py3Dmol code that shows the C-alpha trace and the ligand (Angstrom):
import py3Dmol

protein = """\
ATOM      1  CA  MET A   1     127.972 106.652  97.033  1.00  0.00           C
ATOM      2  CA  SER A   2     131.111 108.721  97.085  1.00  0.00           C
ATOM      3  CA  PHE A   3     134.578 107.636  98.437  1.00  0.00           C
ATOM      4  CA  ASN A   4     138.174 109.168  98.726  1.00  0.00           C
ATOM      5  CA  ALA A   5     140.913 108.409  96.369  1.00  0.00           C
ATOM      6  CA  LEU A   6     144.436 109.571  95.561  1.00  0.00           C
ATOM      7  CA  LEU A   7     143.641 110.925  92.062  1.00  0.00           C
ATOM      8  CA  VAL A   8     146.689 111.809  89.649  1.00  0.00           C
ATOM      9  CA  THR A   9     145.825 114.169  87.015  1.00  0.00           C
ATOM     10  CA  LYS A  10     148.236 115.346  84.171  1.00  0.00           C
ATOM     11  CA  ASP A  11     148.007 119.085  82.766  1.00  0.00           C
ATOM     12  CA  GLU A  12     148.490 120.241  79.268  1.00  0.00           C
ATOM     13  CA  ASP A  13     152.159 120.600  79.950  1.00  0.00           C
ATOM     14  CA  GLY A  14     152.467 116.940  80.809  1.00  0.00           C
ATOM     15  CA  LYS A  15     152.854 117.679  84.344  1.00  0.00           C
ATOM     16  CA  THR A  16     151.269 115.255  87.128  1.00  0.00           C
ATOM     17  CA  SER A  17     149.876 116.169  90.414  1.00  0.00           C
ATOM     18  CA  ALA A  18     148.355 113.945  92.821  1.00  0.00           C
ATOM     19  CA  ALA A  19     145.404 114.884  95.388  1.00  0.00           C
ATOM     20  CA  VAL A  20     143.071 113.098  97.670  1.00  0.00           C
ATOM     21  CA  THR A  21     139.680 113.699  95.751  1.00  0.00           C
ATOM     22  CA  GLU A  22     136.193 112.553  96.341  1.00  0.00           C
ATOM     23  CA  LEU A  23     134.842 110.356  93.507  1.00  0.00           C
ATOM     24  CA  THR A  24     131.654 108.567  92.996  1.00  0.00           C
ATOM     25  CA  GLU A  25     131.289 104.829  92.211  1.00  0.00           C
ATOM     26  CA  ASP A  26     130.484 105.395  88.620  1.00  0.00           C
ATOM     27  CA  ARG A  27     134.104 106.474  87.955  1.00  0.00           C
ATOM     28  CA  LEU A  28     135.494 102.942  88.946  1.00  0.00           C
ATOM     29  CA  PRO A  29     136.633 101.121  85.888  1.00  0.00           C
ATOM     30  CA  GLU A  30     135.332  97.725  84.896  1.00  0.00           C
ATOM     31  CA  GLY A  31     135.443  94.637  86.902  1.00  0.00           C
ATOM     32  CA  ASP A  32     133.133  91.777  88.464  1.00  0.00           C
ATOM     33  CA  VAL A  33     134.119  92.460  92.163  1.00  0.00           C
ATOM     34  CA  THR A  34     133.925  95.747  94.117  1.00  0.00           C
ATOM     35  CA  VAL A  35     136.054  95.993  97.266  1.00  0.00           C
ATOM     36  CA  ALA A  36     135.767  98.342 100.267  1.00  0.00           C
ATOM     37  CA  VAL A  37     139.652  98.766 100.628  1.00  0.00           C
ATOM     38  CA  SER A  38     141.062  99.040 103.942  1.00  0.00           C
ATOM     39  CA  HIS A  39     144.868  99.112 103.360  1.00  0.00           C
ATOM     40  CA  SER A  40     147.470  99.488 100.687  1.00  0.00           C
ATOM     41  CA  THR A  41     151.252  99.899 100.488  1.00  0.00           C
ATOM     42  CA  LEU A  42     153.940 101.893  98.894  1.00  0.00           C
ATOM     43  CA  ASN A  43     156.421 100.169  96.275  1.00  0.00           C
ATOM     44  CA  TYR A  44     158.950 101.962  93.881  1.00  0.00           C
ATOM     45  CA  LYS A  45     156.539 101.603  91.236  1.00  0.00           C
ATOM     46  CA  ASP A  46     153.895 103.535  93.258  1.00  0.00           C
ATOM     47  CA  GLY A  47     156.432 106.305  93.561  1.00  0.00           C
ATOM     48  CA  LEU A  48     156.625 106.332  89.786  1.00  0.00           C
ATOM     49  CA  CYS A  49     152.699 106.293  89.467  1.00  0.00           C
ATOM     50  CA  VAL A  50     152.022 108.811  92.046  1.00  0.00           C
ATOM     51  CA  GLY A  51     154.684 111.240  90.528  1.00  0.00           C
ATOM     52  CA  PRO A  52     155.940 111.358  86.831  1.00  0.00           C
ATOM     53  CA  GLY A  53     154.467 108.109  85.764  1.00  0.00           C
ATOM     54  CA  GLY A  54     157.658 106.374  84.397  1.00  0.00           C
ATOM     55  CA  GLY A  55     155.801 105.051  81.222  1.00  0.00           C
ATOM     56  CA  LEU A  56     153.740 102.755  83.577  1.00  0.00           C
ATOM     57  CA  VAL A  57     150.543 104.837  83.459  1.00  0.00           C
ATOM     58  CA  ARG A  58     148.783 105.132  80.230  1.00  0.00           C
ATOM     59  CA  ASN A  59     145.539 107.068  80.895  1.00  0.00           C
ATOM     60  CA  TYR A  60     144.749 109.948  83.303  1.00  0.00           C
ATOM     61  CA  PRO A  61     143.178 110.903  85.571  1.00  0.00           C
ATOM     62  CA  HIS A  62     144.607 107.726  87.387  1.00  0.00           C
ATOM     63  CA  VAL A  63     144.326 106.113  90.870  1.00  0.00           C
ATOM     64  CA  PRO A  64     147.698 104.647  91.908  1.00  0.00           C
ATOM     65  CA  GLY A  65     148.256 101.806  94.310  1.00  0.00           C
ATOM     66  CA  VAL A  66     149.697  98.161  92.975  1.00  0.00           C
ATOM     67  CA  ASP A  67     148.485  96.390  96.209  1.00  0.00           C
ATOM     68  CA  PHE A  68     145.542  96.474  98.315  1.00  0.00           C
ATOM     69  CA  ALA A  69     143.483  94.395 101.013  1.00  0.00           C
ATOM     70  CA  GLY A  70     140.016  94.875 102.021  1.00  0.00           C
ATOM     71  CA  THR A  71     136.386  93.514 102.095  1.00  0.00           C
ATOM     72  CA  VAL A  72     134.396  92.518  98.889  1.00  0.00           C
ATOM     73  CA  GLU A  73     131.323  94.857  98.757  1.00  0.00           C
ATOM     74  CA  ARG A  74     129.705  93.322  95.508  1.00  0.00           C
ATOM     75  CA  SER A  75     130.670  90.464  93.376  1.00  0.00           C
ATOM     76  CA  ASP A  76     129.528  88.840  90.167  1.00  0.00           C
ATOM     77  CA  HIS A  77     132.317  86.411  90.308  1.00  0.00           C
ATOM     78  CA  PRO A  78     131.594  82.922  91.651  1.00  0.00           C
ATOM     79  CA  GLY A  79     134.679  82.912  93.767  1.00  0.00           C
ATOM     80  CA  TYR A  80     133.636  85.884  96.012  1.00  0.00           C
ATOM     81  CA  LYS A  81     130.715  87.097  97.874  1.00  0.00           C
ATOM     82  CA  PRO A  82     130.112  90.195  99.945  1.00  0.00           C
ATOM     83  CA  GLY A  83     132.101  90.152 103.284  1.00  0.00           C
ATOM     84  CA  ASP A  84     134.890  88.064 101.920  1.00  0.00           C
ATOM     85  CA  LYS A  85     138.437  89.539 102.932  1.00  0.00           C
ATOM     86  CA  VAL A  86     140.770  89.766  99.993  1.00  0.00           C
ATOM     87  CA  VAL A  87     144.237  90.906  98.855  1.00  0.00           C
ATOM     88  CA  LEU A  88     145.208  92.042  95.449  1.00  0.00           C
ATOM     89  CA  THR A  89     148.902  92.155  94.042  1.00  0.00           C
ATOM     90  CA  GLY A  90     150.038  92.620  90.550  1.00  0.00           C
ATOM     91  CA  TRP A  91     148.184  92.145  87.456  1.00  0.00           C
ATOM     92  CA  ARG A  92     149.203  95.810  86.586  1.00  0.00           C
ATOM     93  CA  VAL A  93     146.570  97.151  88.928  1.00  0.00           C
ATOM     94  CA  GLY A  94     147.737 100.733  89.857  1.00  0.00           C
ATOM     95  CA  GLU A  95     149.456 100.973  86.692  1.00  0.00           C
ATOM     96  CA  ALA A  96     147.127 100.272  83.588  1.00  0.00           C
ATOM     97  CA  HIS A  97     144.253  99.640  85.959  1.00  0.00           C
ATOM     98  CA  TRP A  98     142.965 101.893  88.854  1.00  0.00           C
ATOM     99  CA  GLY A  99     144.419 100.519  92.070  1.00  0.00           C
ATOM    100  CA  GLY A 100     144.365 100.462  95.980  1.00  0.00           C
ATOM    101  CA  TYR A 101     144.935 104.319  96.944  1.00  0.00           C
ATOM    102  CA  ALA A 102     141.096 104.671  97.419  1.00  0.00           C
ATOM    103  CA  GLN A 103     138.488 103.521  99.591  1.00  0.00           C
ATOM    104  CA  LYS A 104     136.931 101.673  96.779  1.00  0.00           C
ATOM    105  CA  ALA A 105     138.456  99.448  94.093  1.00  0.00           C
ATOM    106  CA  ARG A 106     136.783  97.528  91.121  1.00  0.00           C
ATOM    107  CA  VAL A 107     138.656  94.525  89.585  1.00  0.00           C
ATOM    108  CA  LYS A 108     138.397  91.378  87.982  1.00  0.00           C
ATOM    109  CA  GLY A 109     137.748  88.671  90.589  1.00  0.00           C
ATOM    110  CA  ASP A 110     140.319  86.312  88.914  1.00  0.00           C
ATOM    111  CA  TRP A 111     142.989  88.835  89.966  1.00  0.00           C
ATOM    112  CA  LEU A 112     142.110  88.534  93.835  1.00  0.00           C
ATOM    113  CA  VAL A 113     143.090  85.981  96.446  1.00  0.00           C
ATOM    114  CA  PRO A 114     141.441  85.409  99.876  1.00  0.00           C
ATOM    115  CA  LEU A 115     143.227  87.081 102.907  1.00  0.00           C
ATOM    116  CA  PRO A 116     145.396  84.201 104.298  1.00  0.00           C
ATOM    117  CA  GLU A 117     143.830  82.729 107.457  1.00  0.00           C
ATOM    118  CA  GLY A 118     145.375  84.311 110.599  1.00  0.00           C
ATOM    119  CA  MET A 119     146.312  87.717 108.809  1.00  0.00           C
ATOM    120  CA  THR A 120     145.006  91.034 109.074  1.00  0.00           C
ATOM    121  CA  ALA A 121     144.774  93.329 105.907  1.00  0.00           C
ATOM    122  CA  ARG A 122     147.186  95.446 107.544  1.00  0.00           C
ATOM    123  CA  GLN A 123     149.571  92.701 108.187  1.00  0.00           C
ATOM    124  CA  ALA A 124     149.020  91.500 104.328  1.00  0.00           C
ATOM    125  CA  MET A 125     149.925  95.042 103.247  1.00  0.00           C
ATOM    126  CA  ALA A 126     152.998  95.037 105.552  1.00  0.00           C
ATOM    127  CA  VAL A 127     154.014  92.092 103.247  1.00  0.00           C
ATOM    128  CA  GLY A 128     152.700  93.511 100.004  1.00  0.00           C
ATOM    129  CA  THR A 129     154.308  92.794  96.646  1.00  0.00           C
ATOM    130  CA  ALA A 130     157.804  92.988  98.198  1.00  0.00           C
ATOM    131  CA  GLY A 131     157.140  90.131 100.760  1.00  0.00           C
ATOM    132  CA  PHE A 132     155.093  88.145  98.306  1.00  0.00           C
ATOM    133  CA  THR A 133     157.853  88.254  95.829  1.00  0.00           C
ATOM    134  CA  ALA A 134     160.190  87.123  98.540  1.00  0.00           C
ATOM    135  CA  MET A 135     158.107  84.191  99.401  1.00  0.00           C
ATOM    136  CA  LEU A 136     157.988  83.329  95.586  1.00  0.00           C
ATOM    137  CA  ALA A 137     161.577  83.442  95.455  1.00  0.00           C
ATOM    138  CA  VAL A 138     162.172  80.923  98.511  1.00  0.00           C
ATOM    139  CA  ASN A 139     159.695  78.842  97.143  1.00  0.00           C
ATOM    140  CA  ALA A 140     161.452  78.408  93.610  1.00  0.00           C
ATOM    141  CA  LEU A 141     164.664  78.009  95.541  1.00  0.00           C
ATOM    142  CA  GLU A 142     163.290  75.117  97.313  1.00  0.00           C
ATOM    143  CA  ASP A 143     161.413  73.907  94.247  1.00  0.00           C
ATOM    144  CA  HIS A 144     165.052  73.629  92.903  1.00  0.00           C
ATOM    145  CA  GLY A 145     166.342  71.444  95.652  1.00  0.00           C
ATOM    146  CA  LEU A 146     167.467  73.865  98.517  1.00  0.00           C
ATOM    147  CA  ALA A 147     167.021  72.482 102.063  1.00  0.00           C
ATOM    148  CA  PRO A 148     168.026  74.060 105.616  1.00  0.00           C
ATOM    149  CA  GLY A 149     171.492  72.338 106.230  1.00  0.00           C
ATOM    150  CA  ASP A 150     172.845  72.931 102.793  1.00  0.00           C
ATOM    151  CA  GLY A 151     174.798  75.825 103.703  1.00  0.00           C
ATOM    152  CA  PRO A 152     174.374  79.541 103.964  1.00  0.00           C
ATOM    153  CA  VAL A 153     171.860  81.354 101.688  1.00  0.00           C
ATOM    154  CA  LEU A 154     172.729  84.901 100.488  1.00  0.00           C
ATOM    155  CA  VAL A 155     170.160  87.817 100.460  1.00  0.00           C
ATOM    156  CA  THR A 156     171.145  90.878  98.587  1.00  0.00           C
ATOM    157  CA  GLY A 157     169.693  94.303  99.165  1.00  0.00           C
ATOM    158  CA  ALA A 158     168.707  92.908 102.603  1.00  0.00           C
ATOM    159  CA  ALA A 159     167.500  95.984 104.206  1.00  0.00           C
ATOM    160  CA  GLY A 160     165.127  96.738 101.448  1.00  0.00           C
ATOM    161  CA  GLY A 161     161.495  95.512 101.189  1.00  0.00           C
ATOM    162  CA  VAL A 162     162.136  92.212  99.406  1.00  0.00           C
ATOM    163  CA  GLY A 163     165.392  91.553 101.269  1.00  0.00           C
ATOM    164  CA  SER A 164     163.789  92.096 104.831  1.00  0.00           C
ATOM    165  CA  VAL A 165     160.981  89.958 104.140  1.00  0.00           C
ATOM    166  CA  ALA A 166     163.358  87.204 102.583  1.00  0.00           C
ATOM    167  CA  THR A 167     165.669  87.241 105.255  1.00  0.00           C
ATOM    168  CA  ALA A 168     162.956  86.721 107.934  1.00  0.00           C
ATOM    169  CA  LEU A 169     161.188  83.838 105.978  1.00  0.00           C
ATOM    170  CA  LEU A 170     164.621  82.221 105.421  1.00  0.00           C
ATOM    171  CA  ALA A 171     165.509  82.367 109.146  1.00  0.00           C
ATOM    172  CA  ALA A 172     162.101  80.956 110.093  1.00  0.00           C
ATOM    173  CA  LEU A 173     162.670  78.167 107.729  1.00  0.00           C
ATOM    174  CA  GLY A 174     165.978  77.176 109.574  1.00  0.00           C
ATOM    175  CA  TYR A 175     168.186  78.547 106.925  1.00  0.00           C
ATOM    176  CA  GLU A 176     171.564  80.069 107.711  1.00  0.00           C
ATOM    177  CA  VAL A 177     171.108  83.521 106.100  1.00  0.00           C
ATOM    178  CA  ALA A 178     173.946  85.983 104.872  1.00  0.00           C
ATOM    179  CA  ALA A 179     172.550  89.435 104.487  1.00  0.00           C
ATOM    180  CA  VAL A 180     174.039  91.785 101.924  1.00  0.00           C
ATOM    181  CA  THR A 181     173.748  95.464 102.838  1.00  0.00           C
ATOM    182  CA  GLY A 182     175.191  98.956 101.725  1.00  0.00           C
ATOM    183  CA  ARG A 183     173.867 100.185 104.999  1.00  0.00           C
ATOM    184  CA  PRO A 184     176.060  99.220 108.063  1.00  0.00           C
ATOM    185  CA  GLU A 185     173.606 100.980 110.585  1.00  0.00           C
ATOM    186  CA  THR A 186     170.855  98.312 109.591  1.00  0.00           C
ATOM    187  CA  GLU A 187     173.070  95.485 110.870  1.00  0.00           C
ATOM    188  CA  ALA A 188     170.913  95.203 114.316  1.00  0.00           C
ATOM    189  CA  TYR A 189     167.740  95.391 112.400  1.00  0.00           C
ATOM    190  CA  LEU A 190     168.798  92.457 110.054  1.00  0.00           C
ATOM    191  CA  ARG A 191     170.284  90.302 112.819  1.00  0.00           C
ATOM    192  CA  ASP A 192     166.902  90.781 114.717  1.00  0.00           C
ATOM    193  CA  LEU A 193     165.256  89.535 111.443  1.00  0.00           C
ATOM    194  CA  GLY A 194     167.341  86.534 111.579  1.00  0.00           C
ATOM    195  CA  ALA A 195     170.477  87.159 109.522  1.00  0.00           C
ATOM    196  CA  GLY A 196     173.419  85.078 110.957  1.00  0.00           C
ATOM    197  CA  ARG A 197     176.047  87.126 108.898  1.00  0.00           C
ATOM    198  CA  ILE A 198     176.320  90.570 107.588  1.00  0.00           C
ATOM    199  CA  ILE A 199     178.221  91.026 104.064  1.00  0.00           C
ATOM    200  CA  PRO A 200     179.209  94.705 103.325  1.00  0.00           C
ATOM    201  CA  ARG A 201     177.931  95.522  99.637  1.00  0.00           C
ATOM    202  CA  ALA A 202     181.415  96.638  98.862  1.00  0.00           C
ATOM    203  CA  ASP A 203     182.487  93.083  98.945  1.00  0.00           C
ATOM    204  CA  LEU A 204     180.410  92.082  96.052  1.00  0.00           C
ATOM    205  CA  ALA A 205     180.432  95.359  94.193  1.00  0.00           C
ATOM    206  CA  GLU A 206     183.425  94.663  92.080  1.00  0.00           C
ATOM    207  CA  THR A 207     182.813  93.145  88.520  1.00  0.00           C
ATOM    208  CA  VAL A 208     183.776  89.665  87.643  1.00  0.00           C
ATOM    209  CA  LYS A 209     187.474  89.184  87.488  1.00  0.00           C
ATOM    210  CA  ARG A 210     187.561  85.476  88.092  1.00  0.00           C
ATOM    211  CA  PRO A 211     184.308  83.482  86.579  1.00  0.00           C
ATOM    212  CA  LEU A 212     184.745  80.960  89.494  1.00  0.00           C
ATOM    213  CA  GLU A 213     185.377  81.806  93.070  1.00  0.00           C
ATOM    214  CA  SER A 214     185.223  79.545  95.946  1.00  0.00           C
ATOM    215  CA  GLU A 215     181.937  77.708  96.259  1.00  0.00           C
ATOM    216  CA  THR A 216     180.339  79.678  99.149  1.00  0.00           C
ATOM    217  CA  TRP A 217     176.269  79.977  98.859  1.00  0.00           C
ATOM    218  CA  ALA A 218     173.801  77.170  98.981  1.00  0.00           C
ATOM    219  CA  GLY A 219     171.208  79.594  97.467  1.00  0.00           C
ATOM    220  CA  CYS A 220     170.569  83.320  96.968  1.00  0.00           C
ATOM    221  CA  VAL A 221     167.496  85.647  96.754  1.00  0.00           C
ATOM    222  CA  ASP A 222     168.869  88.626  94.541  1.00  0.00           C
ATOM    223  CA  ALA A 223     166.946  91.851  94.668  1.00  0.00           C
ATOM    224  CA  VAL A 224     169.820  93.825  93.244  1.00  0.00           C
ATOM    225  CA  GLY A 225     171.154  92.265  89.719  1.00  0.00           C
ATOM    226  CA  GLY A 226     173.828  94.003  87.977  1.00  0.00           C
ATOM    227  CA  ALA A 227     177.578  93.323  88.737  1.00  0.00           C
ATOM    228  CA  MET A 228     176.531  91.966  92.219  1.00  0.00           C
ATOM    229  CA  LEU A 229     174.444  89.321  90.607  1.00  0.00           C
ATOM    230  CA  ALA A 230     177.156  88.313  88.184  1.00  0.00           C
ATOM    231  CA  ARG A 231     179.819  88.004  91.142  1.00  0.00           C
ATOM    232  CA  VAL A 232     177.173  85.791  93.174  1.00  0.00           C
ATOM    233  CA  LEU A 233     176.877  83.316  90.243  1.00  0.00           C
ATOM    234  CA  GLY A 234     180.806  82.537  90.345  1.00  0.00           C
ATOM    235  CA  GLN A 235     180.399  82.030  94.000  1.00  0.00           C
ATOM    236  CA  MET A 236     177.512  79.479  94.170  1.00  0.00           C
ATOM    237  CA  LYS A 237     178.048  75.857  95.454  1.00  0.00           C
ATOM    238  CA  TYR A 238     177.832  73.041  92.798  1.00  0.00           C
ATOM    239  CA  GLY A 239     174.068  72.775  91.431  1.00  0.00           C
ATOM    240  CA  ALA A 240     172.748  75.603  93.559  1.00  0.00           C
ATOM    241  CA  SER A 241     170.357  78.443  92.615  1.00  0.00           C
ATOM    242  CA  VAL A 242     169.730  81.864  92.485  1.00  0.00           C
ATOM    243  CA  ALA A 243     166.345  83.534  92.627  1.00  0.00           C
ATOM    244  CA  ALA A 244     166.411  86.819  90.186  1.00  0.00           C
ATOM    245  CA  VAL A 245     164.084  89.145  91.732  1.00  0.00           C
ATOM    246  CA  GLY A 246     165.249  92.832  91.156  1.00  0.00           C
ATOM    247  CA  LEU A 247     167.475  95.423  89.921  1.00  0.00           C
ATOM    248  CA  ALA A 248     168.156  97.764  92.520  1.00  0.00           C
ATOM    249  CA  GLY A 249     171.929  97.820  91.427  1.00  0.00           C
ATOM    250  CA  GLY A 250     171.277  97.572  87.589  1.00  0.00           C
ATOM    251  CA  ALA A 251     169.597  95.797  84.783  1.00  0.00           C
ATOM    252  CA  GLN A 252     172.797  94.739  83.016  1.00  0.00           C
ATOM    253  CA  LEU A 253     174.505  91.335  83.963  1.00  0.00           C
ATOM    254  CA  PRO A 254     178.066  91.351  83.167  1.00  0.00           C
ATOM    255  CA  ALA A 255     178.655  87.837  83.716  1.00  0.00           C
ATOM    256  CA  THR A 256     180.329  84.679  82.047  1.00  0.00           C
ATOM    257  CA  VAL A 257     178.510  81.362  81.509  1.00  0.00           C
ATOM    258  CA  ILE A 258     181.072  79.560  83.173  1.00  0.00           C
ATOM    259  CA  PRO A 259     179.095  79.109  86.470  1.00  0.00           C
ATOM    260  CA  PHE A 260     176.300  77.410  84.573  1.00  0.00           C
ATOM    261  CA  LEU A 261     178.534  75.137  82.414  1.00  0.00           C
ATOM    262  CA  LEU A 262     181.036  74.021  85.080  1.00  0.00           C
ATOM    263  CA  ARG A 263     179.210  74.282  88.207  1.00  0.00           C
ATOM    264  CA  GLY A 264     175.473  73.484  86.883  1.00  0.00           C
ATOM    265  CA  VAL A 265     174.356  76.616  88.835  1.00  0.00           C
ATOM    266  CA  ASN A 266     170.673  77.706  88.047  1.00  0.00           C
ATOM    267  CA  LEU A 267     169.517  81.355  87.364  1.00  0.00           C
ATOM    268  CA  LEU A 268     165.777  81.371  88.146  1.00  0.00           C
ATOM    269  CA  GLY A 269     163.620  84.388  87.140  1.00  0.00           C
ATOM    270  CA  ILE A 270     160.922  85.509  89.629  1.00  0.00           C
ATOM    271  CA  ASP A 271     157.985  87.567  88.335  1.00  0.00           C
ATOM    272  CA  SER A 272     155.153  88.591  90.968  1.00  0.00           C
ATOM    273  CA  VAL A 273     152.807  90.397  88.613  1.00  0.00           C
ATOM    274  CA  MET A 274     151.269  87.511  86.403  1.00  0.00           C
ATOM    275  CA  GLN A 275     151.905  84.665  88.806  1.00  0.00           C
ATOM    276  CA  PRO A 276     149.084  82.091  88.555  1.00  0.00           C
ATOM    277  CA  TYR A 277     146.260  81.951  91.266  1.00  0.00           C
ATOM    278  CA  ASP A 278     147.614  78.456  92.663  1.00  0.00           C
ATOM    279  CA  SER A 279     150.987  79.608  93.173  1.00  0.00           C
ATOM    280  CA  ARG A 280     149.823  82.814  94.722  1.00  0.00           C
ATOM    281  CA  VAL A 281     147.634  81.128  97.137  1.00  0.00           C
ATOM    282  CA  ARG A 282     150.407  78.724  98.104  1.00  0.00           C
ATOM    283  CA  ALA A 283     152.764  81.787  98.552  1.00  0.00           C
ATOM    284  CA  TRP A 284     150.246  83.850 100.837  1.00  0.00           C
ATOM    285  CA  SER A 285     149.378  80.658 102.713  1.00  0.00           C
ATOM    286  CA  ARG A 286     153.295  80.080 103.545  1.00  0.00           C
ATOM    287  CA  ILE A 287     153.835  83.481 104.468  1.00  0.00           C
ATOM    288  CA  ALA A 288     150.897  83.524 107.093  1.00  0.00           C
ATOM    289  CA  GLU A 289     152.516  80.222 108.538  1.00  0.00           C
ATOM    290  CA  LEU A 290     155.942  81.264 108.610  1.00  0.00           C
ATOM    291  CA  MET A 291     156.215  85.343 108.948  1.00  0.00           C
ATOM    292  CA  PRO A 292     156.990  86.272 112.478  1.00  0.00           C
ATOM    293  CA  MET A 293     154.380  88.828 112.928  1.00  0.00           C
ATOM    294  CA  ASP A 294     156.496  90.854 115.643  1.00  0.00           C
ATOM    295  CA  LYS A 295     159.277  91.205 113.197  1.00  0.00           C
ATOM    296  CA  LEU A 296     156.879  92.273 110.334  1.00  0.00           C
ATOM    297  CA  GLU A 297     155.260  94.851 112.825  1.00  0.00           C
ATOM    298  CA  ALA A 298     158.676  96.136 113.663  1.00  0.00           C
ATOM    299  CA  MET A 299     159.061  97.010 109.637  1.00  0.00           C
ATOM    300  CA  ILE A 300     155.772  99.089 109.515  1.00  0.00           C
ATOM    301  CA  GLN A 301     155.698 102.677 108.895  1.00  0.00           C
ATOM    302  CA  PRO A 302     152.033 103.890 108.862  1.00  0.00           C
ATOM    303  CA  ALA A 303     150.811 106.371 106.356  1.00  0.00           C
ATOM    304  CA  THR A 304     147.344 107.876 105.008  1.00  0.00           C
ATOM    305  CA  LEU A 305     146.336 108.747 101.456  1.00  0.00           C
ATOM    306  CA  SER A 306     147.302 112.399 102.079  1.00  0.00           C
ATOM    307  CA  ASP A 307     151.033 111.142 102.805  1.00  0.00           C
ATOM    308  CA  LEU A 308     151.620 109.321  99.505  1.00  0.00           C
ATOM    309  CA  PRO A 309     152.635 112.410  97.324  1.00  0.00           C
ATOM    310  CA  ASP A 310     155.749 112.917  99.862  1.00  0.00           C
ATOM    311  CA  LEU A 311     156.177 109.150 100.245  1.00  0.00           C
ATOM    312  CA  GLY A 312     156.182 108.571  96.638  1.00  0.00           C
ATOM    313  CA  ALA A 313     158.910 110.986  95.875  1.00  0.00           C
ATOM    314  CA  ALA A 314     160.726 109.763  98.799  1.00  0.00           C
ATOM    315  CA  ILE A 315     160.856 106.170  97.859  1.00  0.00           C
ATOM    316  CA  LEU A 316     162.019 107.139  94.333  1.00  0.00           C
ATOM    317  CA  LYS A 317     165.258 108.713  96.150  1.00  0.00           C
ATOM    318  CA  GLY A 318     165.811 105.491  98.335  1.00  0.00           C
ATOM    319  CA  GLY A 319     164.438 107.465 101.268  1.00  0.00           C
ATOM    320  CA  VAL A 320     161.966 105.076 102.782  1.00  0.00           C
ATOM    321  CA  LYS A 321     162.674 102.766 105.622  1.00  0.00           C
ATOM    322  CA  GLY A 322     160.797  99.761 106.415  1.00  0.00           C
ATOM    323  CA  ARG A 323     157.240  98.905 104.856  1.00  0.00           C
ATOM    324  CA  VAL A 324     154.927 101.638 104.483  1.00  0.00           C
ATOM    325  CA  VAL A 325     151.425 100.680 105.264  1.00  0.00           C
ATOM    326  CA  VAL A 326     148.458 102.847 103.982  1.00  0.00           C
ATOM    327  CA  ASP A 327     145.468 103.152 106.145  1.00  0.00           C
ATOM    328  CA  VAL A 328     142.933 104.370 103.231  1.00  0.00           C
ATOM    329  CA  ASN A 329     140.159 105.303 105.532  1.00  0.00           C
TER     330      ASN A 329
END
"""
ligand_1 = """\
48
NDP
P 163.896 98.510 98.141
O 164.270 99.788 97.326
O 163.208 98.551 99.093
O 165.214 97.668 98.383
C 166.324 97.496 97.462
C 167.786 97.256 98.206
O 168.750 97.161 97.377
C 167.986 98.613 98.973
O 167.269 98.839 100.251
C 169.498 98.460 99.162
O 169.643 97.496 100.123
C 169.768 97.681 97.639
N 170.242 98.627 96.730
C 169.985 99.749 96.441
N 170.585 100.260 95.525
C 171.594 99.316 95.399
C 172.876 99.505 94.390
N 173.108 100.355 93.587
N 173.662 98.326 94.596
C 173.424 97.243 95.577
N 172.334 97.311 96.190
C 171.386 98.359 96.138
O 162.997 97.723 97.075
P 162.299 96.335 97.092
O 163.036 95.404 98.112
O 160.825 96.665 97.140
O 162.564 95.772 95.470
C 164.005 95.249 95.251
C 163.891 94.947 93.868
O 163.069 94.029 93.430
C 163.633 96.418 93.053
O 164.552 96.333 91.690
C 162.216 96.026 92.587
O 161.906 96.532 91.324
C 162.154 94.485 92.322
N 160.939 93.875 92.427
C 160.672 92.962 91.554
C 159.454 92.082 91.631
C 159.105 91.047 90.775
O 158.074 90.725 90.635
N 160.272 90.475 90.050
C 158.391 92.563 92.674
C 158.825 93.656 93.622
C 160.202 94.136 93.526
P 170.783 97.644 101.416
O 170.219 98.909 101.898
O 170.267 96.714 102.260
O 172.010 97.647 100.628
"""
view = py3Dmol.view(width=600, height=400)
view.addModel(protein, "pdb")
view.setStyle({"model": 0}, {"cartoon": {"style": "trace"}})
view.addModel(ligand_1, "xyz")
view.setStyle({"model": 1}, {"stick": {}})
view.zoomTo()
view.show()
């Protein structure tokens, strides 16, 4: 009962190295469901866990991979039986618990969701945590009153994973999308995903000078944080919401409280890792319903387990384009 995994080991000097290694099932961690993994993907966190660890991995040897999709092989969980197709994101799998960079994974059944109807495991991993989080952000904005026709919705870090999927989902829902990017060469890509306007990153890069600017955006999915989020808060329409997803531009928020007090602006926090089951299922079924699969296909960069050490290093340097989908077999 052996299988291949990308195993990360740490030597006496604290240096990590990752290699495809044959393991036996008795090495798998505790859990009530064993999954035959077919696909995984690559996130920034995976880059850290394949490489230096970034404080995320506590015990070595370790199998990274924060997302996976596959078929249940064995289950002691009432919700799953052998043959069921499942998806996993979050719950610190791939960080604190062995993850999806392997042909087998063993996890708590409570962490899984059924693969959404009409989606393949490969497509689910093209969405991955990045796309799932984008959907959570759009759901949060709509739960706080956003509706098509309210005006333009801003997406920051638009050419990244979260931003690309947010752009495509918002456009599919009929929103007018304004995409902020620092990479002018991605304009055609973003327009193809459904962005109606491209905003150069430099336009929003300066720190706040006036706490209120003209009321421009009906909503915002923000993957960048930092000075850009602070600027955006002052440009929101009265009562509008910003979904704070990421910190690609920094974790500080050099803002004033004026937009909250004088315009009733809402700042909504989005966490994908500990999201409850019902909200996960709602997000995945909405993704399956809304995501234009041809656009998703265009984002895919295929990879294998042995490509991951190089790809992991590349993503930490911002050198990965599109969505990496790992076929672990
Ligand atoms: P990517 O690296 O794919 O995308 C981030 C994008 O942000 C880049 O493509 C770039 O977009 C833009 N960007 C990068 N650096 C800067 C900068 N210094 N200033 C302004 N913009 C910048 O990452 P993801 O899309 O996967 O993730 C985005 C963020 O969301 C990350 O911080 C990630 O940690 C976080 N995240 C949070 C989750 C949660 O649960 N809350 C889940 C998943 C991700 P462009 O080239 O278009 O300018």
